VMD Tcl script that draws the C-alpha trace (Angstrom):
set ca {
  {-0.01 0.02 0.04}
  {2.85 2.38 0.87}
  {4.61 1.49 -2.46}
  {1.22 2.31 -4.34}
  {1.06 5.77 -2.69}
  {4.58 6.54 -3.53}
  {4.07 5.87 -7.16}
  {1.04 7.97 -7.23}
  {2.74 10.73 -5.63}
  {5.55 10.55 -8.11}
  {3.17 10.83 -10.94}
  {1.42 13.80 -9.51}
  {4.93 15.53 -9.09}
  {5.93 14.58 -12.61}
  {2.66 15.93 -14.06}
  {3.03 19.16 -12.05}
  {6.60 19.79 -13.35}
  {5.59 19.18 -16.79}
  {2.55 21.51 -16.44}
  {4.80 24.22 -14.87}
  {7.32 23.92 -17.81}
  {4.46 24.28 -20.44}
  {3.27 27.41 -18.96}
  {6.47 29.40 -18.71}
  {6.33 32.66 -20.53}
  {8.84 32.75 -23.67}
  {9.73 36.40 -23.13}
  {9.85 36.80 -19.18}
  {10.31 33.20 -18.41}
  {7.86 33.36 -15.41}
  {5.55 30.58 -14.76}
  {2.07 31.38 -16.27}
  {-0.68 30.99 -13.85}
  {-3.41 32.73 -15.65}
  {-4.33 33.59 -19.08}
  {-1.74 33.08 -21.78}
  {-1.20 33.48 -25.51}
  {0.24 30.77 -27.76}
  {1.52 31.21 -31.28}
  {1.80 28.77 -34.15}
  {5.44 28.34 -33.60}
  {4.86 27.12 -30.09}
  {5.93 30.19 -28.20}
  {3.74 31.14 -25.14}
  {3.38 34.51 -23.61}
  {1.75 35.76 -20.35}
  {-0.80 38.28 -20.14}
  {1.47 40.77 -18.49}
  {4.12 40.70 -21.50}
  {1.34 41.00 -24.08}
  {-0.21 44.01 -22.34}
  {2.91 45.91 -21.33}
  {5.57 44.99 -23.85}
  {5.84 46.36 -27.48}
  {4.58 44.04 -29.95}
  {5.93 43.30 -33.42}
  {3.87 44.82 -36.26}
  {4.60 41.74 -38.38}
  {4.37 38.59 -35.98}
  {2.38 40.24 -33.17}
  {4.57 38.90 -30.48}
  {5.68 41.06 -27.50}
  {9.37 41.81 -27.49}
  {12.11 43.48 -25.23}
  {13.70 45.07 -28.30}
  {12.14 46.25 -31.44}
  {13.44 48.35 -34.38}
  {11.29 51.11 -35.78}
  {10.81 50.54 -39.65}
  {8.53 52.66 -41.59}
  {6.84 53.79 -38.27}
  {6.36 50.12 -37.36}
  {7.94 48.38 -34.49}
  {9.57 45.07 -35.77}
  {11.21 42.42 -33.60}
  {14.79 41.28 -34.47}
  {13.72 37.95 -35.84}
  {11.20 39.41 -38.35}
  {13.71 42.14 -39.13}
  {16.08 39.62 -40.74}
  {13.26 38.38 -43.07}
  {12.23 41.94 -44.28}
  {12.99 42.94 -48.03}
  {15.50 45.67 -48.46}
  {15.30 48.60 -50.64}
  {17.71 48.23 -53.70}
  {18.82 51.81 -53.27}
  {19.02 52.90 -49.62}
  {19.38 49.09 -48.36}
  {17.01 50.02 -45.55}
  {14.42 47.30 -44.65}
  {10.95 47.76 -45.87}
  {8.07 47.23 -43.72}
  {5.49 49.60 -45.40}
  {4.70 50.08 -49.02}
  {7.11 49.47 -51.77}
  {7.44 49.19 -55.56}
  {8.88 46.11 -57.29}
  {10.45 45.93 -60.78}
  {10.66 42.01 -61.04}
  {12.19 41.97 -64.43}
  {14.92 44.06 -62.95}
  {15.13 42.52 -59.57}
  {14.69 45.96 -57.78}
  {12.72 46.88 -54.90}
  {11.96 50.63 -54.21}
  {10.83 51.81 -50.80}
  {8.41 54.79 -50.51}
  {11.04 57.29 -49.77}
  {13.20 56.25 -52.70}
  {10.39 56.21 -54.95}
  {10.19 59.82 -54.57}
  {13.73 60.71 -54.63}
  {15.52 58.22 -57.07}
  {15.42 59.55 -60.64}
  {13.77 57.54 -63.26}
  {14.73 56.82 -66.88}
  {12.78 59.18 -69.12}
  {12.21 56.34 -71.53}
  {11.56 53.10 -69.72}
  {10.75 54.58 -66.22}
  {13.48 52.51 -64.55}
  {14.79 53.91 -61.30}
  {18.45 54.60 -61.49}
  {20.82 56.84 -59.69}
  {23.39 56.69 -62.53}
  {21.29 58.03 -65.46}
  {22.99 59.21 -68.65}
  {22.31 62.73 -69.87}
  {21.70 62.39 -73.56}
  {20.37 65.57 -75.28}
  {17.55 66.77 -73.16}
  {16.81 63.59 -71.65}
  {18.14 61.47 -68.69}
  {18.20 57.77 -69.59}
  {19.52 54.52 -68.12}
  {22.44 52.66 -69.71}
  {20.23 50.19 -71.31}
  {17.97 52.55 -73.07}
  {20.95 54.56 -74.29}
  {22.69 51.57 -75.63}
  {19.57 50.22 -77.73}
  {17.81 53.41 -78.80}
  {18.75 55.26 -81.83}
  {20.19 58.74 -81.14}
  {18.79 61.95 -82.68}
  {21.47 63.39 -84.80}
  {20.19 67.00 -84.03}
  {19.43 67.07 -80.43}
  {21.46 64.05 -79.22}
  {18.49 62.36 -77.25}
  {17.67 58.86 -77.54}
  {14.54 58.37 -79.82}
  {11.60 56.69 -78.21}
  {9.26 55.87 -81.21}
  {9.24 56.98 -84.66}
  {12.07 58.63 -86.27}
  {12.97 60.06 -89.77}
  {16.09 60.28 -91.97}
  {16.77 62.59 -94.82}
  {18.79 62.90 -98.02}
  {18.59 59.03 -98.48}
  {20.92 58.61 -95.65}
  {19.67 56.45 -92.93}
  {22.85 56.77 -90.97}
  {21.51 59.99 -89.38}
  {18.13 59.66 -87.51}
  {16.04 62.51 -86.32}
  {13.31 62.55 -83.47}
  {9.93 63.88 -84.25}
  {10.39 66.78 -81.86}
  {13.40 68.11 -83.84}
  {11.62 67.53 -87.14}
  {8.79 69.80 -85.88}
  {10.94 72.27 -83.98}
  {13.68 73.30 -86.26}
  {13.72 74.79 -89.89}
  {14.99 72.28 -92.37}
  {18.36 72.50 -94.10}
  {18.07 73.84 -97.69}
  {20.86 71.33 -98.86}
  {20.03 67.94 -97.18}
  {16.48 68.61 -95.78}
  {17.03 67.57 -92.13}
  {16.18 69.67 -89.11}
  {18.84 72.32 -89.07}
  {19.23 72.40 -85.26}
  {20.37 75.25 -83.11}
  {23.76 75.59 -84.76}
  {22.32 76.34 -88.27}
  {23.68 79.13 -90.49}
  {21.48 81.52 -92.40}
  {22.86 82.71 -95.74}
  {22.59 85.97 -97.26}
  {19.76 84.93 -99.49}
  {17.68 83.48 -96.62}
  {18.56 79.85 -96.85}
  {19.39 77.92 -93.70}
  {21.81 75.28 -93.62}
  {22.57 72.77 -90.96}
  {26.05 72.64 -89.39}
  {27.25 69.78 -91.58}
  {26.01 71.15 -94.83}
  {27.43 74.56 -94.06}
  {30.81 73.24 -93.46}
  {30.61 71.02 -96.62}
  {29.24 73.92 -98.69}
  {31.28 75.48 -101.58}
  {31.41 79.33 -101.59}
  {34.52 79.93 -103.44}
  {34.14 80.27 -107.30}
  {37.65 78.88 -108.09}
  {36.87 75.69 -106.17}
  {33.53 75.36 -108.11}
  {35.74 75.87 -111.49}
  {37.57 72.66 -110.77}
  {34.44 70.59 -110.31}
  {33.07 72.07 -113.54}
  {36.35 71.23 -115.39}
  {36.18 67.72 -114.09}
  {32.62 67.47 -115.46}
  {33.33 68.71 -118.79}
  {36.38 66.33 -119.40}
  {34.17 63.52 -118.38}
  {31.28 64.40 -120.57}
  {33.64 65.00 -123.59}
  {35.54 61.89 -123.09}
  {32.98 59.38 -122.12}
  {29.72 60.60 -123.53}
  {31.16 62.58 -126.49}
  {29.24 65.86 -125.32}
  {31.46 68.81 -126.38}
  {29.89 72.23 -126.30}
  {30.82 74.82 -129.03}
  {29.61 78.00 -127.19}
  {31.57 79.34 -124.40}
  {29.95 79.17 -121.14}
  {30.11 81.66 -118.23}
  {29.71 79.96 -114.83}
  {28.72 82.08 -111.78}
  {27.75 81.38 -108.16}
  {24.58 83.20 -107.23}
  {21.98 83.29 -104.51}
  {18.56 81.80 -104.53}
  {16.67 85.08 -105.19}
  {18.92 85.87 -108.39}
  {18.44 82.48 -109.92}
  {14.65 82.33 -109.27}
  {14.34 85.86 -110.73}
  {16.38 84.77 -113.72}
  {14.31 81.74 -114.21}
  {11.32 83.63 -115.32}
  {8.74 81.88 -113.15}
  {10.03 78.37 -113.07}
  {8.50 76.85 -109.88}
  {10.34 74.56 -107.43}
  {13.71 74.56 -105.72}
  {16.24 75.95 -108.07}
  {19.87 75.03 -107.39}
  {21.03 75.82 -110.82}
  {19.97 77.40 -114.02}
  {21.20 77.25 -117.71}
  {20.38 80.71 -119.22}
  {20.82 81.31 -123.06}
  {20.30 84.62 -124.80}
  {21.08 84.30 -128.51}
  {24.64 83.06 -128.41}
  {25.41 83.94 -124.77}
  {25.35 80.82 -122.60}
  {25.42 81.23 -118.85}
  {25.02 78.79 -115.98}
  {24.13 79.97 -112.51}
  {24.79 77.70 -109.53}
  {23.87 78.16 -105.96}
  {26.52 79.08 -103.65}
  {26.91 76.97 -100.60}
  {26.22 73.56 -102.21}
  {27.82 70.35 -101.27}
  {30.27 68.46 -103.45}
  {27.77 65.83 -104.61}
  {25.13 68.58 -105.27}
  {27.51 70.58 -107.45}
  {28.31 67.40 -109.50}
  {24.56 66.97 -109.94}
  {23.60 70.48 -110.60}
  {26.61 71.45 -112.86}
  {26.25 68.46 -114.93}
  {22.35 68.80 -115.23}
  {22.83 72.35 -116.51}
  {25.62 71.64 -118.83}
  {23.48 69.03 -120.44}
  {20.75 71.64 -121.03}
  {23.33 73.72 -122.77}
  {24.56 70.76 -124.91}
  {20.83 70.14 -125.67}
  {20.37 73.73 -126.84}
  {22.82 73.04 -129.58}
  {22.14 69.69 -130.44}
  {18.44 68.63 -129.63}
  {15.16 69.38 -131.33}
  {13.29 72.19 -130.13}
  {10.05 70.67 -129.34}
  {11.20 68.60 -126.41}
  {8.56 68.07 -123.64}
  {9.54 68.94 -120.09}
  {9.92 65.29 -119.29}
  {12.19 64.64 -122.23}
  {14.45 67.89 -121.56}
  {14.67 67.44 -117.82}
  {14.98 63.71 -118.10}
  {17.89 63.86 -120.34}
  {19.63 66.49 -118.09}
  {18.85 64.07 -115.17}
  {20.47 61.29 -117.29}
  {23.57 63.10 -117.74}
  {23.69 63.86 -114.06}
  {22.99 60.34 -113.24}
  {25.99 58.98 -114.91}
  {28.29 61.93 -113.81}
  {27.41 61.09 -110.17}
  {28.12 57.43 -110.69}
  {31.35 58.29 -112.49}
  {32.61 60.46 -109.57}
  {31.61 57.76 -107.04}
  {28.26 59.34 -105.87}
  {26.47 56.22 -106.79}
  {24.09 56.11 -103.74}
  {23.10 59.81 -104.41}
  {22.63 59.05 -108.00}
  {19.85 56.56 -107.15}
  {17.92 59.54 -105.27}
  {17.39 61.06 -108.82}
  {14.92 58.12 -109.56}
  {12.76 58.86 -106.45}
  {9.50 60.70 -106.50}
  {6.89 61.39 -109.20}
  {8.24 64.37 -111.03}
  {8.98 65.36 -114.55}
  {12.55 64.87 -113.55}
  {12.33 61.44 -112.36}
  {9.85 60.28 -114.94}
  {11.98 61.75 -117.68}
  {15.03 60.13 -116.28}
  {13.30 56.65 -116.20}
  {12.22 57.32 -119.83}
  {15.78 57.82 -120.85}
  {17.12 54.80 -119.00}
  {14.52 52.68 -120.82}
  {15.50 54.11 -124.26}
  {19.18 53.20 -123.29}
  {18.18 49.86 -122.19}
  {16.60 49.09 -125.52}
  {19.33 50.59 -127.81}
  {22.15 51.73 -125.76}
  {23.46 55.24 -124.87}
  {23.51 56.23 -128.65}
  {19.73 55.61 -128.83}
  {19.18 58.36 -126.18}
  {21.16 60.82 -128.30}
  {19.18 59.67 -131.59}
  {15.94 60.13 -129.74}
  {16.70 63.75 -128.79}
  {18.39 64.82 -132.18}
  {17.22 67.52 -134.38}
}
mol new
graphics top color blue
foreach p $ca { graphics top sphere $p radius 0.5 }
foreach p [lrange $ca 0 end-1] q [lrange $ca 1 end] { graphics top cylinder $p $q radius 0.2 }
display resetview
C-alpha cells in the first residue's frame, strides 16, 4: 500500500513539473498561472507581457527590443526576413514598388527621390544625360540617337537625303527649320545665308562658296562628258555662283527649288549655280545644267519637259556614278516628278538601244 502511494505521488509531481514547464512565458520566463497566448511556432506569452511589452507589427509577439521601420515596431527575428530597398538598403516594412524583371525593390522614400529613366521609367541613380533626356544605360545603348539634339529616340524617327545613318526625332523635325541642302532639321547651330537659306552645321561646313573651287569641279565634269559621252559644247559658257533670289528671278517663273539654271540669250550661254552647295550637289547641278546647254545646241526644239529634264538628269545620273556618288545618283529616280519620270524614260531608251539611242531620240 505504501509502494502504491509513493508511485501515485511521483506521478503527481511529474505532471506538476511538466505543467509548470509548459506554462512558462517565452519572453519573461515566469510561470504562467493565468491567461496566456500561444502562437503557431509554439511560443507562449503571459498576459502581462502581452499588455505591457511592445508588440512586433509583423508577427504580433511582444518583445523587449524592437526596431522602428517605416513607423512600425519590428522584432529582431522579423527584421532579418524583411525585404530591403535596392537603393538605400533599408528594410521595408511598409509600401514598396517592385520591378521583377530588373530584380529591384523601391521603398516609398526612394520612389520619390531616385530619378527615373525618361524612356522606360526604370529607377536609376546613374542616369546618362543624352541631349535633353536622362536615360538609363540600357535605353541609351539600344535606342537610336537623334542627330540634331543627341537624345535617344523613343518611337518614330526620320532620316533625310537618302541617308539612314543619321536619324532625327519627331520633336526636332517639328521644332527646327529644315536645311536647304539635305532637308534635315537644321538644329540650333544652323547658319542663315545672305539669300535667306538655312543650312545645318554639316552642310554649311561642306558647302562651296568659292568660285575657284567650283571651277575645278566644272572642269572635271566637262572632261568626263567630252571623253565618255562625246558631249562637247561649241559655245563658251560663263559660270557664276549666285544666291537663290537671283536664280529665281532669272528663271522667269519656273517653280520649285532651283539650285542651278542654264540661261541662253542668243549666243550667250550662262550657267548659274547656288553658292553653298555640297560637293555631290555641285556635280549633280552643274552636269544637269551643262546637259541643258548641250541640248540647246544639238536637240530638237520641241522637247517636252519630261524629255528635256529627263535627259539632263540622265547626264547627271551617270556623272554622279562616275565620280563615286552612286548612292546619291539613285535618289534622282525617286518621286513622281517630270525629272524622275524623264530620267526613267531615258534609261528605258538606253536599255533598248544603248546610249547612242538616247542621243538619237533627242536629235534635231
